[in-house]
PASEBA-1860 file (N, C-alpha, C; in nm, 3 decimals):
! residues 291
1> MTAAWEPK> 6.476/7.513/13.415/6.604/7.546/13.480/6.576/7.614/13.613 ~ 6.636/7.566/13.718/6.615/7.623/13.849/6.690/7.755/13.863 ~ 6.643/7.835/13.960/6.705/7.966/13.982/6.852/7.954/14.019 ~ 6.892/7.838/14.072/7.031/7.821/14.114/7.128/7.827/13.997 ~ 7.086/7.779/13.878/7.177/7.770/13.764/7.161/7.885/13.665 ~ 7.044/7.946/13.659/7.021/8.050/13.560/7.120/8.167/13.571 ~ 7.148/8.220/13.691/7.243/8.332/13.698/7.383/8.294/13.648 ~ 7.426/8.173/13.675/7.560/8.132/13.632/7.566/8.117/13.480
9> IRALSADL> 7.460/8.069/13.420/7.459/8.056/13.274/7.447/8.193/13.208 ~ 7.368/8.283/13.267/7.361/8.420/13.215/7.497/8.488/13.224 ~ 7.568/8.465/13.335/7.701/8.525/13.349/7.798/8.469/13.245 ~ 7.787/8.341/13.216/7.870/8.281/13.112/7.840/8.343/12.976 ~ 7.713/8.364/12.949/7.672/8.423/12.821/7.719/8.567/12.807 ~ 7.720/8.640/12.918/7.753/8.783/12.913/7.903/8.808/12.910 ~ 7.984/8.706/12.933/8.129/8.724/12.942/8.192/8.722/12.803 ~ 8.227/8.840/12.753/8.294/8.852/12.624/8.441/8.891/12.640
17> RSPSSVLA> 8.490/8.883/12.763/8.628/8.922/12.790/8.719/8.803/12.815 ~ 8.667/8.699/12.878/8.751/8.584/12.913/8.786/8.504/12.788 ~ 8.906/8.443/12.784/8.940/8.354/12.672/8.843/8.237/12.664 ~ 8.827/8.184/12.544/8.733/8.073/12.526/8.771/7.951/12.608 ~ 8.902/7.930/12.630/8.944/7.817/12.712/8.895/7.833/12.855 ~ 8.898/7.956/12.906/8.848/7.982/13.041/8.697/7.963/13.047 ~ 8.626/8.010/12.945/8.481/7.993/12.941/8.445/7.845/12.936 ~ 8.521/7.767/12.861/8.494/7.623/12.854/8.519/7.556/12.989
25> LRAGDLLR> 8.624/7.599/13.060/8.649/7.545/13.193/8.534/7.578/13.288 ~ 8.486/7.701/13.280/8.373/7.739/13.365/8.249/7.659/13.331 ~ 8.226/7.637/13.202/8.111/7.557/13.160/8.124/7.415/13.214 ~ 8.244/7.357/13.205/8.265/7.223/13.256/8.244/7.214/13.406 ~ 8.294/7.312/13.479/8.275/7.312/13.624/8.128/7.326/13.661 ~ 8.055/7.406/13.584/7.911/7.420/13.608/7.838/7.288/13.583 ~ 7.873/7.220/13.474/7.810/7.092/13.445/7.844/6.987/13.551 ~ 7.966/6.991/13.600/8.006/6.900/13.708/7.919/6.924/13.833
33> EVASTDPE> 7.895/7.052/13.861/7.815/7.088/13.978/7.669/7.044/13.960 ~ 7.615/7.069/13.840/7.476/7.029/13.815/7.462/6.877/13.825 ~ 7.559/6.805/13.769/7.551/6.658/13.770/7.552/6.604/13.912 ~ 7.621/6.670/14.003/7.631/6.619/14.139/7.515/6.661/14.228 ~ 7.447/6.771/14.192/7.341/6.821/14.280/7.201/6.817/14.218 ~ 7.191/6.838/14.087/7.062/6.835/14.017/7.075/6.754/13.888 ~ 7.106/6.626/13.897/7.135/6.548/13.775/7.022/6.548/13.674 ~ 6.897/6.561/13.721/6.785/6.560/13.627/6.783/6.685/13.539
41> LLAEAARA> 6.862/6.787/13.577/6.867/6.910/13.499/6.991/6.919/13.410 ~ 7.072/6.814/13.407/7.199/6.823/13.335/7.178/6.850/13.186 ~ 7.088/6.780/13.123/7.067/6.799/12.980/7.020/6.940/12.950 ~ 6.928/6.991/13.031/6.878/7.126/13.010/6.989/7.229/13.030 ~ 7.070/7.209/13.132/7.182/7.301/13.156/7.281/7.296/13.041 ~ 7.309/7.177/12.990/7.403/7.163/12.879/7.352/7.236/12.755 ~ 7.224/7.224/12.725/7.169/7.296/12.609/7.179/7.447/12.627 ~ 7.151/7.494/12.748/7.162/7.638/12.774/7.306/7.686/12.762
49> IVLSQPAL> 7.400/7.604/12.801/7.542/7.639/12.791/7.584/7.649/12.645 ~ 7.540/7.557/12.561/7.571/7.565/12.418/7.523/7.697/12.359 ~ 7.402/7.736/12.394/7.343/7.859/12.339/7.404/7.985/12.401 ~ 7.473/7.971/12.513/7.525/8.089/12.582/7.641/8.154/12.507 ~ 7.717/8.076/12.433/7.833/8.127/12.359/7.832/8.064/12.219 ~ 7.743/8.109/12.131/7.721/8.038/12.005/7.834/8.045/11.904 ~ 7.939/8.123/11.931/8.054/8.127/11.839/8.166/8.034/11.883 ~ 8.157/7.981/12.004/8.272/7.913/12.064/8.252/7.762/12.065
57> AAVANVAN> 8.328/7.694/11.980/8.320/7.549/11.973/8.358/7.484/12.106 ~ 8.453/7.543/12.178/8.500/7.482/12.303/8.388/7.470/12.404 ~ 8.300/7.568/12.409/8.188/7.565/12.503/8.086/7.460/12.460 ~ 8.054/7.456/12.331/7.960/7.355/12.281/8.015/7.215/12.302 ~ 8.144/7.197/12.279/8.202/7.064/12.286/8.214/7.012/12.428 ~ 8.236/7.098/12.526/8.242/7.048/12.663/8.105/6.997/12.706 ~ 7.998/7.065/12.663/7.863/7.018/12.692/7.836/6.885/12.623 ~ 7.877/6.876/12.497/7.855/6.752/12.421/7.935/6.637/12.481
65> FVLRAVEV> 8.058/6.664/12.521/8.145/6.561/12.576/8.086/6.504/12.705 ~ 8.036/6.591/12.790/7.976/6.546/12.916/7.853/6.461/12.890 ~ 7.766/6.506/12.801/7.643/6.430/12.775/7.673/6.297/12.706 ~ 7.773/6.294/12.620/7.812/6.166/12.558/7.861/6.068/12.664 ~ 7.939/6.118/12.761/7.988/6.031/12.868/7.873/5.976/12.950 ~ 7.775/6.060/12.980/7.660/6.016/13.059/7.580/5.910/12.983 ~ 7.566/5.926/12.852/7.493/5.827/12.773/7.556/5.689/12.782 ~ 7.687/5.683/12.788/7.758/5.555/12.785/7.785/5.501/12.925
73> LGMASVGN> 7.827/5.591/13.016/7.878/5.545/13.146/7.795/5.588/13.265 ~ 7.696/5.674/13.243/7.612/5.717/13.353/7.659/5.847/13.417 ~ 7.574/5.900/13.505/7.597/6.032/13.564/7.726/6.039/13.644 ~ 7.768/5.928/13.704/7.888/5.930/13.787/8.015/5.954/13.705 ~ 8.006/5.947/13.573/8.125/5.960/13.487/8.161/6.104/13.455 ~ 8.078/6.201/13.493/8.098/6.339/13.448/8.234/6.394/13.490 ~ 8.270/6.377/13.617/8.398/6.430/13.664/8.516/6.371/13.591 ~ 8.517/6.239/13.577/8.628/6.173/13.507/8.633/6.214/13.360
81> ALDSLRQG> 8.515/6.232/13.299/8.511/6.273/13.158/8.572/6.410/13.140 ~ 8.539/6.503/13.229/8.596/6.637/13.219/8.747/6.636/13.242 ~ 8.791/6.557/13.338/8.936/6.547/13.362/9.007/6.489/13.240 ~ 8.945/6.390/13.177/9.003/6.329/13.057/9.010/6.429/12.943 ~ 8.905/6.510/12.927/8.905/6.611/12.821/9.017/6.711/12.843 ~ 9.034/6.756/12.965/9.138/6.856/12.993/9.277/6.798/12.968 ~ 9.296/6.673/13.001/9.425/6.610/12.973/9.449/6.602/12.823 ~ 9.344/6.570/12.747/9.357/6.564/12.603/9.390/6.699/12.542
89> LDADRHAA> 9.330/6.806/12.596/9.358/6.940/12.545/9.501/6.982/12.577 ~ 9.549/6.946/12.695/9.690/6.974/12.728/9.783/6.903/12.630 ~ 9.751/6.777/12.600/9.833/6.702/12.504/9.829/6.766/12.366 ~ 9.712/6.816/12.326/9.699/6.882/12.197/9.785/7.007/12.189 ~ 9.788/7.084/12.298/9.869/7.206/12.298/10.017/7.173/12.276 ~ 10.066/7.073/12.347/10.206/7.034/12.330/10.230/6.982/12.187 ~ 10.136/6.903/12.137/10.152/6.844/12.004/10.150/6.950/11.895 ~ 10.062/7.049/11.908/10.055/7.156/11.808/10.185/7.235/11.804
97> AAALVERV> 10.238/7.267/11.921/10.365/7.341/11.926/10.478/7.259/11.866 ~ 10.482/7.131/11.901/10.589/7.045/11.848/10.579/7.032/11.696 ~ 10.456/7.020/11.644/10.437/7.005/11.500/10.481/7.131/11.426 ~ 10.448/7.247/11.480/10.489/7.370/11.413/10.640/7.387/11.416 ~ 10.701/7.359/11.531/10.847/7.373/11.542/10.918/7.283/11.442 ~ 10.864/7.165/11.415/10.925/7.075/11.317/10.924/7.134/11.177 ~ 10.838/7.232/11.153/10.829/7.295/11.022/10.923/7.415/11.009 ~ 10.991/7.451/11.116/11.080/7.567/11.119/11.225/7.518/11.117
105> HSPVRVVT> 11.303/7.569/11.022/11.441/7.520/11.005/11.547/7.627/11.025 ~ 11.504/7.750/11.048/11.597/7.859/11.079/11.521/7.960/11.165 ~ 11.592/8.046/11.239/11.524/8.137/11.332/11.418/8.223/11.264 ~ 11.304/8.238/11.332/11.190/8.313/11.279/11.142/8.413/11.383 ~ 11.076/8.518/11.332/11.001/8.609/11.419/10.855/8.566/11.420 ~ 10.804/8.540/11.536/10.663/8.502/11.548/10.580/8.630/11.557 ~ 10.489/8.646/11.463/10.398/8.760/11.462/10.260/8.708/11.501 ~ 10.198/8.773/11.598/10.068/8.723/11.645/9.976/8.840/11.676
113> TSANVLVA> 9.847/8.809/11.683/9.745/8.914/11.690/9.681/8.929/11.826 ~ 9.705/8.836/11.918/9.639/8.844/12.047/9.708/8.749/12.143 ~ 9.662/8.746/12.267/9.715/8.651/12.364/9.650/8.515/12.342 ~ 9.730/8.410/12.339/9.676/8.276/12.320/9.775/8.175/12.377 ~ 9.723/8.078/12.452/9.811/7.982/12.519/9.884/7.895/12.419 ~ 9.823/7.863/12.306/9.891/7.783/12.204/10.008/7.860/12.143 ~ 9.987/7.988/12.117/10.095/8.069/12.063/10.209/8.080/12.165 ~ 10.174/8.095/12.292/10.277/8.099/12.396/10.357/7.969/12.399
121> EVIQALHR> 10.288/7.858/12.380/10.356/7.728/12.379/10.454/7.719/12.261 ~ 10.413/7.770/12.146/10.500/7.770/12.028/10.624/7.857/12.053 ~ 10.603/7.975/12.108/10.714/8.066/12.133/10.816/8.002/12.227 ~ 10.769/7.938/12.333/10.860/7.873/12.427/10.934/7.756/12.362 ~ 10.863/7.680/12.278/10.927/7.567/12.212/11.033/7.614/12.112 ~ 11.004/7.720/12.037/11.103/7.775/11.944/11.225/7.827/12.020 ~ 11.200/7.891/12.133/11.311/7.944/12.214/11.402/7.830/12.260 ~ 11.341/7.719/12.306/11.422/7.607/12.354/11.508/7.548/12.243
129> RELLAGVV> 11.458/7.555/12.119/11.532/7.500/12.005/11.622/7.604/11.939 ~ 11.632/7.723/11.999/11.713/7.833/11.946/11.668/7.872/11.805 ~ 11.536/7.872/11.786/11.478/7.907/11.657/11.392/8.033/11.665 ~ 11.399/8.104/11.777/11.316/8.223/11.796/11.401/8.348/11.779 ~ 11.370/8.425/11.674/11.442/8.550/11.649/11.372/8.670/11.713 ~ 11.255/8.649/11.768/11.179/8.758/11.830/11.031/8.736/11.813 ~ 10.953/8.822/11.878/10.806/8.814/11.873/10.753/8.953/11.847 ~ 10.650/8.961/11.764/10.578/9.087/11.741/10.432/9.064/11.777
137> CAESRPLH> 10.380/9.146/11.869/10.242/9.134/11.914/10.161/9.257/11.875 ~ 10.044/9.235/11.818/9.949/9.345/11.802/9.884/9.374/11.937 ~ 9.848/9.498/11.960/9.794/9.537/12.090/9.656/9.474/12.118 ~ 9.581/9.445/12.013/9.450/9.378/12.025/9.345/9.467/12.092 ~ 9.318/9.579/12.030/9.209/9.664/12.078/9.075/9.593/12.057 ~ 8.974/9.620/12.139/8.969/9.723/12.243/9.013/9.674/12.382 ~ 9.035/9.544/12.399/9.064/9.491/12.532/9.214/9.479/12.560 ~ 9.299/9.497/12.457/9.444/9.499/12.473/9.501/9.368/12.527
145> EGTAFARW> 9.445/9.255/12.481/9.502/9.126/12.522/9.646/9.111/12.473 ~ 9.673/9.165/12.353/9.808/9.155/12.298/9.909/9.234/12.380 ~ 9.866/9.347/12.433/9.955/9.426/12.519/9.993/9.346/12.644 ~ 9.892/9.282/12.704/9.919/9.199/12.823/10.012/9.083/12.788 ~ 9.992/9.024/12.671/10.077/8.913/12.628/10.220/8.960/12.607 ~ 10.236/9.078/12.547/10.371/9.133/12.525/10.441/9.158/12.658 ~ 10.369/9.209/12.756/10.426/9.229/12.889/10.474/9.096/12.948 ~ 10.390/8.993/12.934/10.425/8.862/12.989/10.550/8.808/12.920
153> LAAQERTV> 10.558/8.821/12.788/10.675/8.773/12.716/10.801/8.848/12.758 ~ 10.788/8.978/12.778/10.903/9.056/12.824/10.950/9.007/12.961 ~ 10.854/8.970/13.046/10.890/8.918/13.179/10.960/8.783/13.168 ~ 10.933/8.711/13.058/11.001/8.583/13.032/11.135/8.603/12.962 ~ 11.174/8.729/12.946/11.302/8.766/12.883/11.307/8.726/12.736 ~ 11.191/8.736/12.670/11.187/8.717/12.526/11.199/8.853/12.457 ~ 11.256/8.854/12.339/11.265/8.977/12.261/11.130/9.001/12.195 ~ 11.061/9.106/12.235/10.923/9.127/12.189/10.902/9.272/12.151
161> TLVSDAGL> 10.823/9.291/12.045/10.785/9.425/11.999/10.633/9.434/12.001 ~ 10.581/9.541/12.059/10.437/9.566/12.062/10.404/9.671/11.955 ~ 10.302/9.643/11.874/10.263/9.737/11.768/10.112/9.755/11.771 ~ 10.068/9.859/11.704/9.924/9.878/11.689/9.868/9.768/11.599 ~ 9.739/9.746/11.608/9.677/9.644/11.523/9.701/9.675/11.375 ~ 9.683/9.801/11.338/9.702/9.838/11.198/9.849/9.829/11.157 ~ 9.940/9.846/11.253/10.082/9.844/11.220/10.142/9.706/11.209 ~ 10.064/9.602/11.242/10.121/9.468/11.242/10.165/9.424/11.103
169> CAHLEGNA> 10.093/9.468/11.000/10.125/9.422/10.864/10.266/9.460/10.822 ~ 10.319/9.568/10.876/10.455/9.610/10.840/10.560/9.509/10.886 ~ 10.523/9.422/10.979/10.617/9.323/11.031/10.600/9.186/10.966 ~ 10.508/9.176/10.872/10.485/9.049/10.802/10.572/9.045/10.678 ~ 10.699/9.024/10.701/10.797/9.019/10.593/10.921/8.947/10.643 ~ 11.012/8.918/10.553/11.138/8.856/10.590/11.119/8.719/10.653 ~ 11.177/8.703/10.772/11.174/8.571/10.838/11.055/8.557/10.932 ~ 10.949/8.635/10.909/10.831/8.629/10.995/10.745/8.508/10.965
177> ILVVGVES> 10.675/8.459/11.068/10.563/8.366/11.050/10.447/8.419/11.133 ~ 10.328/8.411/11.077/10.207/8.452/11.148/10.150/8.330/11.219 ~ 10.134/8.340/11.351/10.084/8.228/11.431/9.970/8.278/11.518 ~ 9.853/8.215/11.507/9.738/8.255/11.587/9.667/8.131/11.640 ~ 9.596/8.149/11.749/9.501/8.047/11.794/9.364/8.081/11.739 ~ 9.279/7.981/11.727/9.145/8.004/11.672/9.040/7.968/11.775 ~ 8.923/8.031/11.760/8.811/8.006/11.851/8.729/7.885/11.807 ~ 8.709/7.873/11.678/8.627/7.763/11.624/8.675/7.730/11.484
185> ILPRHVVH> 8.655/7.605/11.448/8.683/7.560/11.311/8.551/7.515/11.250 ~ 8.511/7.584/11.144/8.389/7.551/11.070/8.429/7.471/10.946 ~ 8.333/7.415/10.872/8.370/7.331/10.757/8.460/7.401/10.655 ~ 8.441/7.531/10.635/8.521/7.602/10.534/8.593/7.726/10.590 ~ 8.571/7.756/10.715/8.626/7.877/10.774/8.682/7.850/10.913 ~ 8.768/7.941/10.958/8.810/7.942/11.099/8.766/8.075/11.159 ~ 8.738/8.072/11.288/8.689/8.188/11.362/8.801/8.235/11.455 ~ 8.828/8.366/11.455/8.936/8.422/11.536/8.899/8.563/11.574
193> RTGTRMHA> 8.981/8.626/11.658/8.950/8.761/11.702/8.946/8.855/11.582 ~ 8.862/8.957/11.592/8.846/9.052/11.483/8.979/9.116/11.444 ~ 9.002/9.124/11.316/9.127/9.181/11.263/9.224/9.076/11.213 ~ 9.209/8.952/11.261/9.302/8.847/11.222/9.292/8.818/11.073 ~ 9.172/8.822/11.019/9.157/8.795/10.874/9.240/8.893/10.791 ~ 9.237/9.020/10.827/9.314/9.119/10.753/9.463/9.086/10.756 ~ 9.513/9.050/10.873/9.655/9.017/10.886/9.690/8.891/10.808 ~ 9.600/8.791/10.812/9.628/8.666/10.741/9.628/8.687/10.590
201> VWARLAGV> 9.536/8.767/10.540/9.531/8.794/10.396/9.656/8.870/10.352 ~ 9.698/8.968/10.432/9.820/9.043/10.399/9.941/8.950/10.399 ~ 9.950/8.864/10.502/10.064/8.772/10.509/10.066/8.679/10.388 ~ 9.948/8.637/10.344/9.942/8.549/10.227/9.994/8.623/10.103 ~ 9.954/8.748/10.087/10.001/8.827/9.973/10.152/8.848/9.979 ~ 10.205/8.860/10.102/10.348/8.883/10.121/10.429/8.754/10.118 ~ 10.363/8.640/10.108/10.434/8.513/10.105/10.487/8.469/10.240 ~ 10.426/8.519/10.347/10.468/8.483/10.482/10.390/8.360/10.528
209> PRFALATR> 10.457/8.257/10.583/10.386/8.138/10.632/10.286/8.174/10.741 ~ 10.169/8.107/10.737/10.058/8.141/10.827/10.005/8.013/10.893 ~ 10.004/8.010/11.024/9.963/7.891/11.098/9.850/7.926/11.194 ~ 9.740/7.854/11.181/9.628/7.865/11.275/9.628/7.738/11.360 ~ 9.631/7.755/11.491/9.648/7.643/11.582/9.522/7.622/11.666 ~ 9.493/7.495/11.693/9.371/7.464/11.769/9.390/7.335/11.846 ~ 9.307/7.316/11.946/9.293/7.189/12.014/9.167/7.121/11.964 ~ 9.149/6.995/12.000/9.039/6.916/11.943/8.901/6.973/11.970
217> DRIYPQEL> 8.887/7.051/12.076/8.756/7.105/12.112/8.717/7.226/12.027 ~ 8.803/7.269/11.935/8.771/7.386/11.852/8.700/7.347/11.722 ~ 8.681/7.220/11.697/8.604/7.178/11.579/8.456/7.189/11.613 ~ 8.387/7.280/11.549/8.247/7.308/11.583/8.159/7.190/11.543 ~ 8.071/7.144/11.633/7.982/7.031/11.597/7.897/7.064/11.474 ~ 7.910/6.984/11.371/7.844/7.018/11.245/7.693/7.027/11.258 ~ 7.634/6.940/11.340/7.488/6.943/11.353/7.438/7.072/11.417 ~ 7.527/7.142/11.488/7.486/7.264/11.558/7.523/7.392/11.482
225> LGRFALPS> 7.567/7.378/11.357/7.610/7.496/11.282/7.496/7.597/11.264 ~ 7.372/7.548/11.266/7.259/7.640/11.256/7.248/7.732/11.375 ~ 7.314/7.699/11.485/7.314/7.783/11.606/7.434/7.877/11.611 ~ 7.528/7.860/11.522/7.649/7.943/11.524/7.613/8.089/11.497 ~ 7.671/8.179/11.574/7.651/8.323/11.554/7.771/8.397/11.608 ~ 7.805/8.508/11.543/7.917/8.592/11.587/7.864/8.702/11.679 ~ 7.913/8.708/11.803/7.864/8.811/11.895/7.937/8.943/11.876 ~ 7.882/9.046/11.937/7.946/9.177/11.939/7.976/9.216/12.082
233> HPPSELLR> 8.086/9.287/12.099/8.115/9.346/12.229/8.022/9.465/12.251 ~ 8.005/9.509/12.375/7.925/9.629/12.400/7.982/9.748/12.324 ~ 7.896/9.830/12.262/7.946/9.947/12.189/8.034/10.038/12.274 ~ 8.011/10.041/12.406/8.087/10.130/12.493/8.236/10.098/12.495 ~ 8.273/9.977/12.452/8.416/9.945/12.447/8.489/10.026/12.341 ~ 8.415/10.073/12.240/8.474/10.159/12.138/8.441/10.306/12.161 ~ 8.319/10.332/12.205/8.276/10.472/12.222/8.163/10.478/12.324 ~ 8.185/10.554/12.428/8.080/10.572/12.527/7.982/10.679/12.480
241> DPPAGLSV> 7.855/10.653/12.503/7.749/10.748/12.471/7.758/10.799/12.327 ~ 7.750/10.710/12.227/7.755/10.759/12.088/7.637/10.851/12.059 ~ 7.660/10.955/11.982/7.550/11.048/11.951/7.447/10.984/11.859 ~ 7.333/11.043/11.853/7.226/10.994/11.765/7.277/10.989/11.621 ~ 7.245/10.881/11.554/7.286/10.864/11.415/7.418/10.794/11.397 ~ 7.491/10.770/11.506/7.620/10.701/11.498/7.604/10.559/11.551 ~ 7.623/10.460/11.465/7.618/10.321/11.508/7.760/10.270/11.532 ~ 7.773/10.176/11.622/7.904/10.122/11.660/7.906/9.973/11.629
249> DSRAYDVS> 8.000/9.929/11.546/8.018/9.788/11.514/8.136/9.737/11.596 ~ 8.109/9.658/11.697/8.214/9.610/11.787/8.215/9.458/11.789 ~ 8.222/9.398/11.670/8.223/9.252/11.662/8.346/9.194/11.731 ~ 8.323/9.085/11.802/8.431/9.023/11.879/8.521/8.937/11.791 ~ 8.464/8.873/11.688/8.540/8.778/11.607/8.513/8.805/11.459 ~ 8.607/8.759/11.375/8.582/8.750/11.233/8.623/8.612/11.184 ~ 8.604/8.585/11.056/8.631/8.452/11.002/8.717/8.465/10.877 ~ 8.792/8.360/10.849/8.870/8.352/10.725/8.856/8.212/10.668
257> EHETWSEI> 8.871/8.201/10.537/8.861/8.071/10.472/8.983/7.985/10.506 ~ 8.963/7.855/10.506/9.074/7.763/10.534/9.193/7.792/10.444 ~ 9.165/7.825/10.316/9.272/7.843/10.218/9.359/7.964/10.248 ~ 9.314/8.051/10.338/9.394/8.167/10.375/9.521/8.126/10.449 ~ 9.519/8.008/10.509/9.627/7.966/10.598/9.719/7.865/10.530 ~ 9.847/7.874/10.562/9.941/7.772/10.513/9.904/7.637/10.572 ~ 9.874/7.636/10.702/9.828/7.514/10.769/9.738/7.549/10.886 ~ 9.638/7.465/10.907/9.556/7.469/11.027/9.585/7.340/11.101
265> LVGGQPVT> 9.643/7.351/11.220/9.684/7.234/11.296/9.591/7.216/11.416 ~ 9.538/7.096/11.429/9.458/7.059/11.546/9.541/6.958/11.625 ~ 9.597/7.003/11.737/9.700/6.922/11.800/9.816/6.913/11.702 ~ 9.865/6.794/11.679/9.975/6.777/11.584/9.930/6.738/11.445 ~ 9.798/6.743/11.418/9.745/6.696/11.291/9.692/6.809/11.204 ~ 9.705/6.799/11.073/9.633/6.891/10.985/9.482/6.879/11.009 ~ 9.412/6.989/10.990/9.270/6.991/11.025/9.190/6.885/10.950 ~ 9.226/6.857/10.824/9.150/6.759/10.747/9.156/6.621/10.811
273> IAEQRGDH> 9.271/6.586/10.864/9.286/6.456/10.930/9.212/6.456/11.064 ~ 9.224/6.564/11.140/9.157/6.573/11.270/9.006/6.564/11.254 ~ 8.952/6.624/11.150/8.807/6.618/11.128/8.763/6.477/11.093 ~ 8.846/6.405/11.021/8.809/6.269/10.981/8.824/6.168/11.094 ~ 8.928/6.184/11.175/8.960/6.083/11.277/8.885/6.105/11.408 ~ 8.849/6.226/11.439/8.786/6.254/11.568/8.645/6.200/11.575 ~ 8.600/6.174/11.698/8.463/6.131/11.722/8.380/6.255/11.752 ~ 8.304/6.300/11.656/8.230/6.425/11.668/8.079/6.404/11.678
281> KLARCLEQ> 8.038/6.284/11.715/7.896/6.252/11.724/7.827/6.342/11.825 ~ 7.705/6.384/11.792/7.629/6.472/11.879/7.552/6.390/11.982 ~ 7.555/6.434/12.108/7.478/6.368/12.213/7.329/6.378/12.183 ~ 7.257/6.275/12.220/7.113/6.273/12.190/7.041/6.391/12.254 ~ 7.084/6.430/12.374/7.016/6.538/12.444/7.038/6.675/12.380 ~ 7.134/6.685/12.288/7.155/6.811/12.217/7.084/6.814/12.083 ~ 7.021/6.706/12.043/6.955/6.702/11.912/6.840/6.802/11.904 ~ 6.787/6.844/12.019/6.682/6.946/12.020/6.730/7.080/11.965
289> LVV> 6.860/7.100/11.966/6.917/7.227/11.920/6.943/7.230/11.770 ~ 6.929/7.117/11.703/6.956/7.112/11.561/6.846/7.187/11.486 ~ 6.889/7.281/11.403/6.792/7.360/11.324/6.832/7.359/11.178
END
């Protein structure tokens, strides 16, 4: 790997604040740049990108998608392949929101744990159909993505309540539905921001419908599961200068079993159908990563 690309891949790896969709866009733009200026390094850059964010299916899949396109159509296809992927993800977001709205027959309160573009799409779609009774957002410590999301919803003139992460469970009752976006879909689990599992389990006990939403790029490549790992945020996000003997667990994500959710939707399809119908073949240049 040349010095030109190493700093950008290190920066991608170190970024635990940006949404996974943004990280995937950055990965795609980097691969587009490598393909146009150093095409002989594309495979190496793609492998490094997969390893840079080992919990995020979207990052692994953009690398795989680009290399698959090159295998079939050649290096000149990278730009068009990335544009096609982004169009497909946009279509998935609309389809997921439409599919969830079709399951709602009377006004509901959307309860969510963090900021997510799919959840925003659902909220807007419910509002257009006059099926939105309000939104409850957890603050999402330590980075407060939920607080930012609540501010945005208020600016959109939606009825929104901001609560502490621990206080969210009190709102999982009555006409509530729990709606979250996921980072990755594994064969038996889904990956989401830390704390979501607790809320989903509570909602299940309370009989509240639970929906996990994803686009097609969130299905983790099965051959690369040996590389999957859950990262931690810097300890300083919870406590600066911890004293000797005090350890800080600042995991960025947790996981829940598929059965925890009423439905996992990939675009407009249940996850079982999306896994069967999608083309999830691994690019030859990524086979070196299989362990």
